[in-house]
C-alpha positions in Angstrom: -27.7 -19.0 4.4 -30.7 -21.0 3.0 -33.1 -19.0 5.1 -31.7 -15.9 3.6 -32.5 -17.2 0.1 -29.1 -18.6 -0.9 -28.3 -22.0 -2.3 -25.4 -23.6 -0.4 -22.7 -25.8 -1.9 -20.8 -27.4 1.0 -17.0 -27.5 0.8 -15.0 -30.6 0.3 -13.9 -32.4 3.4 -10.3 -31.7 4.3 -7.9 -33.5 6.6 -6.3 -31.1 9.1 -2.5 -30.6 8.5 -1.0 -29.3 11.7 -2.8 -26.0 12.6 -4.1 -25.7 9.0 -7.5 -26.9 7.8 -5.7 -28.9 5.1 -2.6 -28.9 3.1 -1.7 -25.8 1.1 -2.4 -27.7 -2.1 -5.8 -28.8 -0.9 -6.8 -25.3 0.3 -5.5 -23.6 -2.8 -7.2 -26.1 -5.1 -10.6 -25.6 -3.4 -10.3 -21.8 -3.6 -9.2 -21.8 -7.2 -12.0 -24.2 -8.2 -14.6 -21.8 -6.7 -13.4 -18.8 -8.7 -12.6 -20.6 -12.0 -15.9 -22.6 -12.2 -18.2 -20.2 -14.2 -21.2 -22.4 -13.6 -20.5 -23.2 -9.9 -20.6 -21.1 -6.8 -21.5 -17.4 -7.3 -19.6 -16.4 -4.1 -17.2 -17.8 -1.5 -17.7 -17.4 2.2 -14.8 -18.4 4.5 -15.4 -21.0 7.1 -13.3 -19.2 9.7 -10.1 -17.2 10.1 -7.0 -18.3 12.1 -3.9 -18.5 9.9 -2.9 -19.9 6.6 -4.0 -17.5 3.8 -0.5 -16.2 3.4 0.6 -19.6 2.0 -1.8 -19.2 -0.9 -0.7 -15.8 -2.1 2.4 -16.7 -4.1 0.4 -19.4 -5.9 -2.4 -17.1 -6.6 -0.1 -14.6 -8.1 1.0 -17.1 -10.7 -2.6 -18.5 -11.4 -5.2 -17.6 -14.0 -8.4 -16.4 -12.4 -12.0 -16.7 -13.7 -14.8 -14.3 -13.3 -15.2 -11.9 -10.5 -17.0 -13.4 -7.5 -17.6 -12.0 -4.0 -15.3 -13.3 -1.2 -16.7 -12.8 2.3 -14.6 -13.1 5.5 -12.4 -11.2 8.0 -9.3 -11.7 10.1 -6.8 -13.9 8.3 -8.9 -13.6 5.1 -7.7 -10.0 5.0 -4.6 -11.3 3.2 -6.7 -12.7 0.3 -8.8 -9.6 0.2 -5.8 -7.3 -0.1 -4.2 -9.5 -2.7 -7.4 -9.6 -4.9 -7.7 -5.8 -4.6 -4.1 -4.9 -5.3 -3.6 -7.6 -8.1 -7.0 -7.6 -9.8 -9.0 -4.7 -8.5 -11.7 -7.0 -7.0 -14.2 -5.8 -4.5 -14.5 -8.1 -1.5 -16.6 -8.1 1.7 -15.4 -7.8 5.2 -18.0 -9.7 7.1 -19.2 -12.8 8.8 -17.8 -16.3 8.3 -19.6 -19.7 8.7 -18.1 -20.4 12.2 -17.5 -16.8 13.2 -20.7 -14.8 12.6 -23.3 -17.0 10.9 -22.9 -19.7 13.5 -24.3 -17.4 16.3 -27.2 -16.1 14.2 -28.5 -12.7 13.0 -28.6 -10.0 15.7 -27.0 -12.1 18.4 -23.8 -11.5 20.4 -21.0 -13.0 18.2 -23.4 -13.1 15.3 -23.9 -10.9 12.3 -25.9 -7.8 11.2 -28.3 -9.2 8.6 -29.3 -5.9 7.1 -25.8 -4.8 6.2 -24.9 -8.3 4.9 -27.8 -8.4 2.5 -27.3 -4.8 1.3 -23.6 -5.4 0.7 -24.1 -8.7 -1.2 -27.3 -7.9 -3.1 -27.6 -4.2 -3.7 -27.1 -3.5 -7.4 -28.5 0.0 -7.5 -27.6 3.2 -5.7 -25.5 3.2 -2.6 -26.7 2.9 1.0 -25.7 4.1 4.5 -24.5 2.2 7.6 -24.5 3.5 11.1 -21.1 2.5 12.5 -22.4 2.2 16.1 -19.1 3.6 17.5 -17.9 6.9 18.8 -16.1 9.8 17.1 -12.4 10.3 17.9 -11.9 13.0 15.3 -14.9 14.7 13.8 -15.2 15.5 10.1 -16.3 14.1 6.7 -14.2 12.6 3.9 -14.6 10.4 0.8 -12.3 7.7 -0.4 -12.1 4.0 -1.4 -12.9 1.7 1.6 -10.0 -0.6 2.3 -8.2 -2.4 5.1 -9.2 -5.1 7.5 -7.4 -6.9 10.3 -4.6 -4.6 11.4 -1.7 -7.1 11.8 -2.6 -8.6 8.4 -2.6 -5.2 6.8 0.9 -4.7 8.3 2.1 -8.1 7.0 1.6 -7.0 3.4 4.3 -4.3 3.7 7.3 -5.0 1.3 5.3 -7.7 -0.6 4.2 -7.4 -4.2 0.6 -6.9 -3.0 1.4 -4.3 -0.3 -1.8 -2.4 0.4 -1.9 1.1 -1.3 -3.7 3.3 1.2 -3.5 6.6 -0.6 -6.9 8.1 -0.8 -8.5 5.4 1.3 -11.0 5.2 4.1 -9.0 2.8 6.1 -10.6 0.1 8.3 -8.3 -1.2 11.1 -9.4 -3.8 13.7 -7.9 -6.7 15.6 -8.1 -8.6 18.9 -6.0 -9.9 21.8 -3.3 -7.2 21.5 -1.8 -5.1 24.3 -2.1 -1.4 23.8 1.7 -1.1 23.2 1.4 -3.7 20.5 -1.3 -1.7 18.7 1.0 1.3 19.2 3.8 -0.6 17.5 1.7 -1.6 14.5 0.3 1.9 14.0 3.8 3.5 14.2 5.0 1.0 11.7 2.2 1.9 9.3 2.9 5.6 9.9 6.6 5.3 9.3 6.0 3.2 6.2 3.9 6.0 4.8 0.6 4.1 5.0 -1.2 6.7 7.1 -0.1 9.9 5.3 -2.5 9.6 2.4 -5.6 8.2 4.1 -8.8 10.2 4.0 -10.4 8.7 7.2 -10.1 5.8 9.6 -12.7 3.3 10.9 -11.5 1.4 14.0 -13.0 -1.8 15.5 -13.6 -2.5 19.1 -10.3 -4.3 19.8 -11.7 -6.9 22.2 -9.4 -8.7 24.7 -6.9 -5.8 24.4 -6.8 -4.5 28.0 -3.6 -2.9 29.3 -1.2 -5.1 31.2 -1.0 -2.5 34.0 -4.2 -1.1 35.5 -4.5 2.6 34.8 -2.1 2.7 31.9 -3.2 3.8 28.4 -5.8 1.7 26.6 -6.0 1.0 22.9 -8.5 3.9 22.3 -6.0 6.2 23.9 -3.2 5.0 21.6 -5.4 5.4 18.6 -6.5 8.9 19.6 -2.9 10.0 20.1 -1.5 8.6 16.8 -4.4 8.8 14.4 -5.9 12.0 15.9 -2.8 13.9 14.7 -3.6 13.0 11.0 -6.3 15.6 10.7 -8.8 13.2 9.2 -12.1 11.9 10.5 -11.7 8.9 12.8 -14.5 6.6 14.3 -13.7 4.2 17.1 -15.5 1.0 18.2 -17.4 -0.1 15.1 -18.6 -3.7 15.3 -16.5 -4.9 12.4 -14.3 -8.1 12.2 -13.5 -9.2 15.7 -16.4 -7.9 17.8 -18.7 -9.3 20.5 -21.6 -7.6 18.8 -23.5 -8.5 15.7 -20.9 -7.9 12.9 -21.4 -5.4 10.2 -20.5 -6.3 6.6 -18.5 -3.7 4.7 -17.6 -3.9 1.0 -13.9 -3.3 0.5 -12.8 -1.6 -2.7 -15.9 0.7 -3.3 -16.1 4.5 -2.9 -17.5 5.6 0.4 -18.0 8.7 2.5 -17.2 8.6 6.2 -19.1 11.0 8.4 -17.5 11.1 11.8 -20.1 12.5 14.2 -21.8 10.8 17.1 -21.7 7.0 16.4 -20.2 7.6 12.9 -21.8 6.9 9.6 -20.6 5.3 6.4 -22.2 6.1 3.1 -21.5 3.5 0.4 -21.5 5.5 -2.8 -21.6 2.7 -5.4 -22.9 -0.8 -5.5 -20.5 -3.6 -4.7 -22.1 -6.2 -6.9 -23.6 -6.3 -10.4 -27.0 -7.7 -11.4 
């Protein structure tokens, strides 16, 4: 981060509590301090994912927030990102974390894509374009607000006060270590809950470690083609977002974007995600 020109304020040291990095009170306090301190950190980058963000959401709903600041992360951080969008209209960033992305370095397997990270976090002028490095499942072009994240976390917001409103969205969905039938189940749940009927387009991740249990049975890409291909909207498969073995792209969530599903897929960010 310092090599990229940022000043780094290290987090406080927490004592692990079970499978959490610290107690709910400790983790909530550190997050709130970051966003309420007007002269402190200008952005927050998660250390890693895992599980635990859900414990913070009820407290966040009842708290006073300070100025808007970028929050960067993926996986479990999706819960915070959706909450901030639905409750406050904040733009956040689906991208690398300290131990999952930055730790492996720019351009390396398991690392991050430096160009998209810097554009997302520093571009204050016109928009820019990102090659999604995937493949087209359903060709076409559409505009909408870029939203989504880790698929199972998106699903977990259903029936909560911060349930993700996907109407008019370019929806990002990715995850890892799921069997194809489990991906099928989540997509059908989202469809039956009405979360796919209003989307303008879909960007899918690579879904690593999601091989079928029986050789020769449908793979995740087949499931996605069958369910999402019927929506009549552009769909791109296999973008290196979130859980990916490739250098991870950074995407700003909550901004207007244009999805061009042709070849590897292209995403035009139509407005800046940060202010000067």
